[in-house]
N, C-alpha and C positions, 0 to 999 in steps of 0.2 A: 528486310523482314516483311511478312504479309501484313498489310494494314489491319487485318482482322485482329492480330495479336497485339499490335500497338494500341488498338481501341480497348482490348480486354485489360491491358495493363492500367489504362486510365480509369476504367470502370472499377477495377479492384481497389485502386488507390482511393477513389471516391467512397467506395463501400467502407473501407477502414476508417476514413475520415469521419463518416457519419457515425460509426460505432463509437469513436472517441468523443465526438460531440454529444451523443446521447448519454455518455457516461459522465460528462462534465456537470458540475453543480449549477453553473450559469444557465445552461440549456434546460436542465431538468426542472428548473423553477418556472419555466415558460411553457404553459400548456400548448400554445399555438405553435411554437418552435418544435416541440416534441412531436406533435401531430404531423407537421410538414416533413420533418426528417424521417419519422417512422414510415410514412407513406413512400418516400423516396427509397428508403432502405429495403422495403418490401418489393418495390418494383425492380430492384437490382439483384434480388436474392437468387432467382433462377439462373440468371446469367453468370453470376459469380460461382454458383455451384457447378455449372457446366464447365466453366473455365478451370476450376480447380481439378475436376476430373480429367480434363484434357492435359493439364500439367503433370498429373500423376502418370498418365499414359506415356507422356514424353520421357519421364524418368525411367519407366519400365523399359521403354525402347532403348534408351541410352545404356542401361545396364546390360540388356541382351546384346547390344552392339559391342560392348566391351568384351564380353565372353568370346564373341566371334573374332575380335581383333587379337586376343591372346592366342587363340587357336591351339591350346595345349591339349585339350581333351575333345576328340572328334564327336563323342556322344553329346557333350554339353553344347558344342557348336551347332549340331543338328537341332537340338532342342531350342537353342537361342534363335535359330532361323525361323522355326515354327512359331516361336513367341512373337517375333517381329511381324510375321505375316498376320497373326491374330490381332496384334496391337494396331497395325496399320489400318485394318478394316474398321476397328472400333473408333480410331481417330478420324477416319474419313466421315463416318456417320455423325460423330460428335461435332466435327467442324461445321457440318451442314446445320445441325441444331443450333449451334452458336450463332451462325449467321442470321438465322430466322429470329433468334431471341434478341438480336440487336435491332431488328426492325421495330420502330416505335409503334405502340398499340394505339389504335383509334378508340378513344373512350366511348364513342357512340356505337361501336360495332355490334354490341349485344342488344341494341334497342329495337323496338318496333319502329315503323316508319309511317309517315303520312306522305302520300304521293299526289301530285297535282299535274294533270295533263290538260293542255290547252291547245286549241287550234292555232296554227301559225299562219304562214303565207300560203294562199291557195284556195281560199273561199270554201265552198261546199266540200271539195275533195280533202281539204285540210281537216275539217271536222270529222269526216269519215275515217281518216287516218288516225285521228285522236281516239276514236272508238276502237279501232284495230289495236292500238297500243294498250288501251285499257283492258281489252280482252286478253292480250298477250300476258300482261302482268298478273291478272287474276288467274289465268290458267297455270302460269308458273307457280303461283302461290299454292294452288290446289295440288299440284304435283309434289310440292314440298310439305303438304299437310299444314299449311299456314292458314290463318283466318283472315278474311277480307271483309271490311265493313265500309259501305259507301257513306261519306259524310256530306257531300254536296254535289249536285249535278246541274248543269245548264245545257240541256239537249239542244241540238240543232234540228231544223226542220227536215233535214235529209236522213235522219236516223243515226247521226254521229253525235259528237259532243263539242260544244264551244268550250266547255270546261267540265272536268270531273275530278273530284277530290275524294280520296279513299284512304283508309288505314289498312296496313298489312301487319298482322301480329304473328310473330314466330321467331324462334331462336336464330339469331344471326341475320335477321331480315335486312338491317341497315348495311351490314358488312358486304352484302352482295348487291342489293338494289341501288346502293349509292353510285354505282358506275353508270346507271341509266340516266342520270341528270344531264340535261343539255338539249340541244335542238336535234330532232330526228327528221331526216328527209326521205321522202318516198318518190319514186319515179315509176309511174304506171299509167295505163290507159283507164281513165275514169269510166264508170258504168254509164255516165251521161254523155260520153264523147262518141258521137256517131261516126266521125271520120277515122277513129282509131289512133288519134294523135296522143303521144305520151305527154303527161303533165308532170310537173315537179311541184310538190307541196311539202309543207313542214308542220310539225307539231312539237311543242316544247314539254319537257318533263322536269319537274322539280321533285327532289327526294329529301324530305325533312325528317331528322330523327325525332321521335316522339318525345315531348318534354313533359315531365311531371311538374306538379306545383312547386316541388322543392328545387327544380332545375331553373325555374325562372320566376321572378317575383313581379307579379302584376297587381298593382294597387287598384282596388275597385273604383276609386275616384277617378282613375285615368281612363275608365271605360265609358263609352256611350252605347247603350243597348236600344236598338229600334225593333219594334214588333210590327210585322206587316202581313198582308195576305199573300200566300204563296202563289206563284204562277205555274203554268204548265198543267200536267195531268195530276189527278189525285181525287177526282170526284167532287161531290157537293161540299165536303168538309173544307176543301181548299178555298172555296169561294165564301163560305159562311163564317169560318173561324180564323182569326189572325194567329197563325202559329209560326210563321217564318221569323227567323231571328237574324239581325245584322248587328255585329259588334265592331265598334271602332276603338282602337287604342289611340287616344288623343295625342300623346307625346310623339308617337312615331307615324301616325296616320295609317297604321296597318288595319286592314279590314278583313273580317271573316264572316261568311254568310252560310246559313244552313236552312233549308226549307223542305227537305225530303221527308221528315217525320211528321206524323199527324199530331204529335205532342209538342207544345211550345217548350216544355222543360227539356225534352230529349234534343230538340234542335239547338237549344242554348248550350247544352253539354257538349254537343259535337262542334259547335262554333267555337267554344272556348278551347277545345282540344286543338283545333286548327290554329287559333290565335297563339296559344302557347308555343306550338311548333314553329310558327313563323317568326315569332320574336326571339325564340331560342336560337334559331338558325341565323337570324340577322346578327345576334350578338356573337355567335361562334365565328361567323365570317369576319366580323369586325376585329376580332382578336387574332385571326389567322392572317399573317402578312402575305401569304401566298394566294389568298382569295380576296377578291374585291369586296368592299363593304356592303354593296347592295345585293339583294336577292337576285336581281337581274343577272348577275354574273354567272349564276348557275345555269340559266337557260338561254341567255342572250335575248335577242329581240325576235327570234323566229325567222330571221332572214335566211335565205337559202345557203349563203356562204358560211353561216355560223353553225355548221352541222357537226355532230360527233359521230353520226352513223347514217349511212344511206341504204335504203331498201330498194334495190333495182329489180323490179318484177320481170321485165323482158329477158334479163340475163340470169334470173333466179339467184341473185347474188346480194348478200348483205355485207357491207364493208364498214368496219369500225375504223375511223380515221385517226384515232388516238394511238392505235398500235399498228396501223396500216396493214390490216389483215382482213381477208374476205372469207365468208362462210356461205356455203350453198344450202339450198333447202329453205327458202323464205317461209313457205306455208307451215313447215314444222316449227320454225322459230316463232312465228306469229301464233302458233298453237301452244306456246309456253315452253318449248324446248330450248332454254337459254343457257344451259349449263356450260357448253363449250365456249360460248362468247364470254360469259362472266368469269369462268376459270382463267381464260387468257388475260382478261383485264386485271384480275386479282394478282396473277403471277407477275404481270408487268409492274403493277404498283409496288409489290414487295421488292422487286429488283431495284426499282428507282429509289425506294426508301432505304434499302440496304446500302446502296452506293452513297446516299446522303449521310447515313449514319457513320460509314467508314471514313468519309471525308471530313 
């Protein structure tokens, strides 16, 4: 038997068990148990509904097959064959829906994201590449009509970024941008290279689901908030008024800095948004046995060997090493045209998760 249907039988069994438990006086008297079971019941509802429709189609097909096997009435046999053809098409479509319904849903997929891009290995060229990646993601967000807000920047002298942190707000932002986390490698001739020699540099990308106050509990006594004068561009206000904010979460040592706004209050708000996202992500990773406990696991150290993707300018080729697939047209990709790459990664994730669910 197809493992899909073995899985469906166990799902339906669990669904009926939950219904029996919810009807029992022992469970009904426990509010927490009712909430937990009701949530699980709701999560299985769509799958069970599709499964029952599929079983009904199986019955209709069997009935039509019986008429063909009897063969006593040629008119009925012809109608039965037409019915089997119709039912087979419906079953094929329903089986695909069932497979995708079995794929576990990421609870963060509907959230906005905070993205952090940092220069890696390669000095000045790495900071320029970090700037290229920042532009790529902001252009992609614009093409999808998402909003982007810069939370913190640490520009480099060459016009790139040592670090840039920004928020992307839009439906399904995390579900797509989560595939961008990791070390990105670029191979190209830097503008400062007189001999035309190709350099290899890296930048790291972290993608954090935005965390609301209800998602993560940060006690005010666990925070140290420092106010200081901002550095970099910003006019006389930067030098005269202390508006930059650094927040330290003492129990974990997590640090968030924001100095881009002229208002100390706005800088504090943005720094707290970064802090919540970082602590939420650290806790999420701690609970996920497939991901290392430290945030570093998301981006690695920036070493050239730890890449998820390579941007090879001389060959106009962008290779994603997780799916071993190359895409041409680097300039268009860096201009925000990421749909083909992200669709391929999303499809690969669904396939792997489906295999895991069936096993």
